[in-house]
C-alpha positions as CSV (number, residue, x, y, z in Angstrom):
1,M,3.0,-8.2,-30.2
2,T,0.7,-6.2,-31.3
3,T,-2.7,-6.0,-29.0
4,P,-6.3,-6.8,-30.6
5,D,-8.8,-4.5,-30.2
6,L,-11.5,-6.4,-27.7
7,P,-14.1,-7.2,-30.1
8,T,-11.9,-8.6,-32.7
9,L,-10.1,-10.8,-30.1
10,I,-13.2,-12.7,-29.0
11,R,-14.3,-13.2,-32.6
12,H,-11.4,-14.5,-33.5
13,L,-11.3,-17.0,-30.2
14,A,-14.6,-17.8,-30.4
15,E,-14.1,-18.8,-34.4
16,R,-10.8,-20.6,-33.5
17,A,-11.0,-21.9,-29.6
18,P,-13.9,-24.3,-29.4
19,G,-14.2,-24.6,-25.5
20,F,-14.2,-20.7,-25.8
21,A,-17.1,-20.7,-28.1
22,R,-19.0,-23.2,-25.5
23,R,-18.1,-20.6,-22.8
24,L,-19.8,-18.3,-24.6
25,Q,-22.6,-20.8,-25.7
26,Q,-23.2,-21.5,-21.8
27,A,-23.4,-18.1,-20.8
28,G,-26.2,-17.1,-23.2
29,L,-23.7,-15.1,-24.9
30,T,-22.8,-14.4,-28.8
31,P,-18.9,-13.2,-29.6
32,D,-21.1,-10.0,-30.5
33,D,-21.9,-9.4,-26.7
34,L,-18.6,-8.6,-25.4
35,R,-17.2,-5.6,-27.2
36,T,-16.1,-3.4,-24.0
37,V,-14.5,-4.0,-20.8
38,D,-18.0,-3.5,-19.3
39,D,-19.5,-6.2,-21.4
40,L,-16.7,-8.9,-19.8
41,A,-18.4,-8.9,-16.4
42,R,-21.3,-10.9,-18.4
43,L,-19.1,-13.8,-18.3
44,P,-18.4,-15.8,-15.7
45,V,-14.8,-16.3,-14.1
46,L,-12.9,-19.3,-15.0
47,R,-11.2,-20.5,-12.0
48,K,-7.9,-22.8,-12.0
49,D,-10.1,-25.7,-10.6
50,D,-12.5,-25.3,-13.8
51,L,-9.5,-24.8,-16.3
52,A,-8.1,-28.3,-14.5
53,E,-11.1,-29.4,-15.3
54,L,-12.3,-28.4,-18.4
55,Q,-8.7,-29.3,-19.6
56,A,-9.4,-33.1,-18.2
57,Q,-12.4,-33.2,-20.1
58,D,-10.9,-32.1,-23.4
59,P,-7.3,-32.8,-23.3
60,P,-5.2,-30.9,-23.6
61,F,-6.0,-27.6,-23.4
62,G,-9.7,-28.0,-22.8
63,G,-10.2,-26.0,-26.0
64,L,-8.8,-22.9,-25.3
65,L,-5.9,-23.3,-27.7
66,A,-6.9,-21.3,-30.7
67,V,-3.8,-22.3,-33.1
68,P,-2.4,-25.9,-33.8
69,V,-0.1,-27.4,-31.1
70,A,2.7,-27.3,-34.0
71,D,3.1,-23.5,-34.0
72,L,3.6,-23.3,-30.2
73,K,7.3,-23.0,-28.5
74,R,6.9,-25.1,-25.6
75,V,4.4,-26.1,-23.4
76,F,4.5,-26.6,-19.7
77,Q,2.8,-28.5,-16.9
78,S,1.9,-26.8,-13.3
79,P,0.1,-29.0,-10.5
80,G,-3.5,-29.4,-10.7
81,P,-2.2,-31.0,-13.6
82,I,-2.7,-27.8,-16.0
83,Y,-1.4,-27.4,-19.7
84,E,0.5,-23.8,-20.3
85,P,0.8,-23.0,-23.8
86,E,3.6,-20.9,-24.6
87,A,3.7,-18.9,-28.1
88,D,6.2,-18.4,-30.6
89,R,7.4,-14.9,-30.4
90,P,10.0,-12.9,-28.1
91,D,9.0,-13.3,-24.4
92,P,5.6,-14.1,-24.4
93,W,5.0,-13.9,-20.8
94,R,6.1,-10.4,-21.2
95,W,8.4,-10.0,-18.1
96,A,10.6,-7.5,-19.8
97,E,8.8,-4.5,-18.9
98,A,8.9,-5.5,-15.6
99,L,12.9,-6.1,-15.8
100,R,13.3,-3.1,-17.0
101,A,12.2,-1.0,-14.4
102,A,14.4,-3.1,-11.7
103,G,17.2,-2.1,-13.8
104,F,18.1,-4.9,-16.0
105,G,19.5,-4.4,-19.2
106,P,22.4,-5.3,-21.1
107,G,25.5,-5.9,-19.7
108,D,23.8,-7.8,-16.5
109,V,24.2,-11.1,-15.8
110,V,22.0,-13.1,-14.3
111,L,21.5,-16.1,-12.3
112,N,17.9,-17.6,-12.8
113,A,16.8,-19.6,-10.3
114,F,13.4,-20.8,-11.2
115,G,12.8,-24.2,-12.2
116,Y,13.1,-25.4,-15.9
117,H,11.6,-28.7,-15.5
118,L,8.3,-29.1,-16.7
119,T,6.9,-25.6,-15.2
120,P,7.1,-22.2,-17.0
121,A,8.8,-19.9,-14.6
122,G,12.5,-20.7,-15.7
123,A,12.1,-20.2,-19.5
124,M,9.3,-17.3,-19.2
125,F,12.1,-15.4,-17.0
126,E,15.1,-16.4,-19.7
127,E,12.6,-14.9,-22.1
128,G,11.9,-11.7,-20.8
129,L,16.1,-11.6,-19.6
130,R,16.8,-12.0,-23.0
131,A,14.5,-9.6,-24.3
132,V,16.2,-7.1,-21.8
133,G,19.9,-8.1,-23.1
134,C,21.3,-9.8,-20.2
135,V,23.2,-12.9,-20.1
136,V,21.8,-15.5,-18.4
137,L,23.0,-18.8,-16.0
138,P,20.0,-20.8,-15.8
139,G,20.7,-22.1,-12.3
140,G,17.2,-23.4,-11.3
141,V,16.8,-24.7,-7.9
142,G,19.5,-26.6,-5.7
143,N,23.1,-27.3,-5.8
144,L,23.5,-23.9,-3.7
145,E,27.7,-24.4,-3.7
146,Q,27.9,-24.9,-7.2
147,Q,25.6,-22.1,-8.0
148,V,27.5,-19.6,-5.4
149,Q,31.0,-21.0,-7.1
150,A,29.4,-20.1,-10.7
151,M,28.1,-16.4,-9.6
152,H,31.6,-15.8,-8.4
153,A,33.3,-17.0,-11.2
154,L,31.1,-15.3,-14.0
155,G,30.9,-12.1,-11.7
156,V,26.7,-12.9,-11.8
157,T,25.1,-9.1,-11.4
158,G,22.0,-10.0,-11.3
159,Y,19.4,-12.4,-9.6
160,V,15.6,-13.6,-10.4
161,G,13.9,-16.1,-8.4
162,L,12.5,-16.7,-4.8
163,P,13.9,-13.9,-2.1
164,S,14.1,-16.9,0.4
165,Y,16.5,-19.1,-1.8
166,L,18.5,-15.3,-2.7
167,N,18.6,-15.3,0.9
168,A,20.3,-18.9,0.9
169,L,22.9,-18.0,-1.7
170,L,24.2,-15.0,-0.1
171,D,24.2,-17.1,3.3
172,K,26.5,-19.7,1.7
173,A,28.7,-17.3,-0.4
174,A,29.6,-15.7,2.7
175,S,30.1,-19.4,4.8
176,L,32.5,-20.2,1.1
177,G,34.3,-16.7,1.5
178,L,33.6,-16.4,-2.1
179,P,32.2,-12.6,-2.4
180,L,29.4,-11.8,-4.9
181,Q,28.5,-9.3,-7.1
182,V,24.8,-9.2,-7.3
183,E,23.1,-5.7,-6.8
184,K,19.8,-6.0,-8.3
185,A,17.1,-9.0,-8.0
186,F,13.7,-9.2,-9.4
187,V,11.6,-11.8,-6.8
188,T,8.2,-13.7,-6.9
189,A,6.2,-16.3,-6.7
190,E,6.4,-16.0,-2.5
191,P,5.9,-13.4,-0.3
192,L,8.8,-10.4,0.5
193,P,8.3,-9.2,4.0
194,P,9.9,-6.1,4.7
195,S,12.1,-7.9,7.0
196,L,13.6,-10.3,4.3
197,R,13.8,-7.2,2.1
198,Q,15.8,-5.3,4.4
199,A,18.5,-8.8,5.0
200,L,19.2,-8.9,1.1
201,Q,19.8,-4.9,1.0
202,A,21.7,-5.4,4.2
203,K,23.9,-8.2,2.4
204,G,24.8,-6.1,-0.8
205,V,21.9,-6.4,-2.9
206,R,21.3,-2.7,-3.6
207,V,17.7,-3.1,-5.8
208,V,15.1,-5.5,-4.5
209,R,11.9,-5.6,-6.7
210,Q,9.2,-7.9,-6.5
211,G,6.8,-8.8,-9.4
212,Y,3.2,-10.8,-9.2
213,G,2.5,-13.1,-12.0
214,T,0.8,-16.7,-12.5
215,A,1.9,-19.6,-14.3
216,E,-1.1,-18.9,-16.9
217,C,-0.9,-15.2,-17.3
218,G,3.2,-14.4,-16.9
219,N,3.3,-10.9,-15.9
220,L,0.7,-9.2,-14.2
221,G,2.5,-6.5,-12.0
222,Y,5.3,-5.0,-10.8
223,E,7.4,-2.7,-8.4
224,C,9.0,0.5,-9.1
225,E,11.6,2.7,-8.0
226,A,8.6,4.2,-5.8
227,E,8.2,0.4,-4.4
228,D,4.1,1.1,-3.9
229,G,2.3,-1.4,-5.3
230,W,2.7,-3.8,-8.8
231,H,2.2,-1.7,-11.8
232,V,-0.3,-3.6,-14.5
233,P,1.5,-4.2,-17.8
234,D,-0.6,-2.4,-20.6
235,D,-1.2,-5.2,-22.7
236,V,-2.9,-7.5,-20.3
237,L,-6.5,-6.3,-18.6
238,V,-6.5,-6.9,-15.1
239,Q,-9.9,-6.7,-12.8
240,I,-10.4,-7.1,-9.4
241,C,-13.8,-8.9,-9.1
242,D,-16.1,-9.8,-6.1
243,I,-15.3,-13.3,-5.0
244,N,-19.0,-14.5,-5.2
245,T,-20.4,-12.8,-8.3
246,G,-17.8,-12.1,-10.3
247,Q,-18.5,-8.4,-10.7
248,P,-15.4,-5.9,-11.1
249,L,-15.1,-4.1,-7.6
250,P,-14.2,-0.1,-7.3
251,P,-10.6,1.0,-6.6
252,G,-9.7,0.1,-3.3
253,E,-11.8,-2.4,-2.4
254,T,-10.1,-6.4,-1.7
255,G,-11.7,-9.2,-4.3
256,E,-10.2,-11.6,-7.0
257,V,-7.6,-11.1,-9.4
258,V,-9.3,-11.7,-12.4
259,V,-6.9,-11.7,-16.2
260,T,-7.8,-11.3,-19.5
261,L,-4.8,-12.1,-21.7
262,F,-4.9,-10.2,-25.4
263,H,-3.2,-13.7,-27.0
264,T,-4.6,-14.9,-29.8
265,E,-3.3,-18.1,-29.5
266,Y,-5.0,-19.3,-25.8
267,A,-8.3,-17.9,-24.9
268,L,-7.6,-17.4,-21.3
269,V,-10.8,-14.4,-20.9
270,R,-12.3,-13.8,-17.7
271,F,-9.5,-16.1,-15.7
272,G,-9.8,-16.4,-11.7
273,T,-6.0,-16.4,-10.4
274,G,-7.5,-17.0,-6.8
275,D,-5.4,-14.7,-5.3
276,L,-7.1,-11.5,-3.4
277,S,-5.8,-8.0,-4.3
278,A,-7.1,-4.3,-4.9
279,L,-6.2,-1.6,-7.3
280,N,-5.2,1.7,-6.9
281,T,-5.8,4.3,-9.7
282,E,-3.9,7.3,-8.3
283,P,-0.8,8.0,-10.2
284,C,2.4,6.7,-8.9
285,A,5.3,8.9,-7.5
286,C,7.4,7.3,-10.0
287,G,4.9,8.9,-12.9
288,R,3.3,5.5,-14.5
289,T,-0.2,6.4,-14.6
290,S,-0.9,2.2,-14.9
291,P,-2.8,0.7,-12.3
292,R,-1.5,-0.8,-9.3
293,L,-1.9,-4.1,-7.2
294,M,-1.7,-3.3,-3.8
295,G,0.0,-6.5,-2.8
296,W,-0.9,-10.3,-1.9
297,R,-4.5,-10.5,0.4
298,G,-4.4,-14.0,0.4
299,R,-6.3,-16.6,-1.7
300,V,-9.9,-17.9,-2.6
301,G,-9.9,-21.3,-2.6
302,A,-8.2,-23.8,-0.7
303,A,-4.9,-24.2,-2.5
304,V,-1.7,-22.7,-0.4
305,K,1.7,-21.4,-2.8
306,V,4.3,-23.1,-1.0
307,R,8.0,-22.0,-2.1
308,G,6.9,-20.5,-5.0
309,M,4.3,-23.5,-6.1
310,F,0.5,-24.1,-5.5
311,L,-0.1,-27.0,-2.9
312,H,-4.0,-28.2,-3.5
313,P,-5.6,-30.5,-1.1
314,R,-6.9,-32.2,-4.1
315,Q,-3.3,-33.4,-5.0
316,L,-2.7,-34.6,-1.0
317,Q,-5.9,-36.8,-1.5
318,D,-4.6,-38.0,-4.7
319,L,-1.3,-38.8,-2.5
320,M,-3.1,-40.0,0.1
321,R,-5.0,-43.0,-1.4
322,R,-1.8,-44.7,-2.1
323,F,-1.2,-45.2,1.6
324,P,-3.8,-47.4,3.1
325,A,-2.5,-47.7,6.5
326,V,-3.0,-43.8,6.5
327,R,-6.8,-42.8,8.0
328,A,-6.5,-39.1,8.4
329,W,-3.8,-36.6,7.6
330,Q,-2.8,-32.9,7.5
331,A,-0.4,-31.1,5.7
332,V,1.1,-28.0,7.6
333,V,3.2,-24.9,6.4
334,T,5.7,-23.0,8.5
335,R,8.3,-20.3,7.8
336,R,11.8,-20.6,9.6
337,E,14.6,-18.3,8.0
338,H,12.5,-16.7,5.8
339,R,12.1,-20.5,4.3
340,D,8.6,-22.4,4.0
341,D,8.7,-25.6,5.4
342,L,6.1,-28.4,4.7
343,T,5.3,-31.0,6.9
344,L,2.7,-33.7,6.9
345,R,0.7,-34.8,10.1
346,L,-0.6,-38.1,9.9
347,V,-2.9,-40.5,12.0
348,V,-2.2,-44.0,10.9
349,D,-3.0,-48.0,11.5
350,D,-1.8,-49.6,14.6
351,D,0.3,-52.2,12.5
352,A,1.7,-49.3,10.6
353,D,5.5,-49.0,9.9
354,P,6.0,-45.5,11.0
355,A,10.1,-45.4,9.7
356,G,9.1,-47.2,6.3
357,L,5.6,-45.2,6.2
358,A,7.1,-41.9,6.0
359,Q,10.3,-42.8,4.0
360,A,7.9,-44.3,1.2
361,L,5.4,-40.8,1.2
362,T,8.2,-38.1,1.2
363,Q,9.9,-40.3,-2.0
364,A,6.2,-40.5,-3.7
365,A,5.2,-36.7,-3.1
366,R,8.7,-35.3,-4.7
367,E,7.7,-37.8,-7.6
368,A,4.0,-37.4,-7.7
369,I,3.4,-33.8,-6.7
370,K,6.7,-32.7,-6.9
371,F,7.0,-31.2,-4.0
372,R,9.5,-31.3,-0.8
373,V,8.2,-32.7,2.3
374,D,10.7,-31.6,5.3
375,A,9.1,-33.9,8.4
376,V,6.3,-36.4,9.1
377,E,5.2,-36.3,12.3
378,F,2.7,-39.4,13.2
379,V,-0.3,-38.0,16.0
380,A,-3.0,-39.9,17.6
381,D,-5.9,-38.0,16.0
382,L,-7.1,-35.1,14.2
383,P,-10.0,-32.8,14.7
384,P,-13.0,-33.6,12.1
385,D,-13.2,-30.4,11.1
386,A,-9.1,-29.9,10.6
387,P,-8.1,-27.9,7.3
388,A,-6.5,-30.0,4.9
389,I,-3.4,-27.6,4.5
390,D,-2.9,-25.8,8.0
391,D,-0.9,-22.3,6.7
392,Q,0.7,-21.0,10.2
393,R,3.2,-19.0,8.2
394,R,3.4,-15.2,9.6
395,W,4.7,-12.6,6.8
396,E,6.4,-9.4,9.4
């Protein structure tokens, strides 16, 4: 992809994406006002909830699509719902650079353990793996034993997916007595604490690298051999901004990750990911001079990432409206043996059927919001100020 210069990009998007033209107008700006990176700070940040609202008001893309839908390769739906367009070109999510840095290349057979259903992760990493010459085993999530058997039979050498899922695969292989040849892994969508990296390496995975990205933006950062932060790719603008003012912050200060894609197909300009991080602009020991995101430092909003997907209180509110017997509720996220668990705490009417309600809620959660509920607990009461999502995980 040829990266357009910023003034050309802004003019192009303003002419072809009516939703972006409206954003400029609402901010009192014209395309000529945004000619430099510093000028971008005049445009308010567009956050994930704003994007969902835009798409609901002007379906399906909120007026931000700058090409006909027929020109796209795929369209995805993430929780919210938010629709993400995929441009019709090789590696549109730009993960090839990250995968090469982790040692992936021709000759590798790679299990892609990201989901292929509706959400973009599976397809986006397949595009990146194919761009660097790998053979892809499209595993998705689930069927551990079947995947282990295929990995053993095909001599799989690489893995992309959640680090916790790779850990489960390795344990399953050991229990089945099927040796695996996985020597490199690129993991993302959940934290990689040192204890889990060490556990994977102890089980034979020589290289374990992590990256950072979103469903809307693709690759926003990746580890090198120094494992000291996530290198920001050259083909995207990543800023760290004050969560209240939206103004860019100096290197080293913690703020929201705000992204501008140099995409002529989709007007994602000053998009706030909701994630907190900081930038390090000092040269890396690996020799790369690109700025680095210094890890994940929390979330701006109320959404919580569980098993690689954002869970928002609004999704849970919509789900609970289906069950009049539920008077109060809370989702609790815990972590056990490097796996996320999701529990629903419920306060229900006295005449409710707990067993039937738990079964119906669990099934509805899987179908409506695509989340597996591990347990349902019935409690007598919840504090009035109890958070909708209680994230009890610790990342040691």
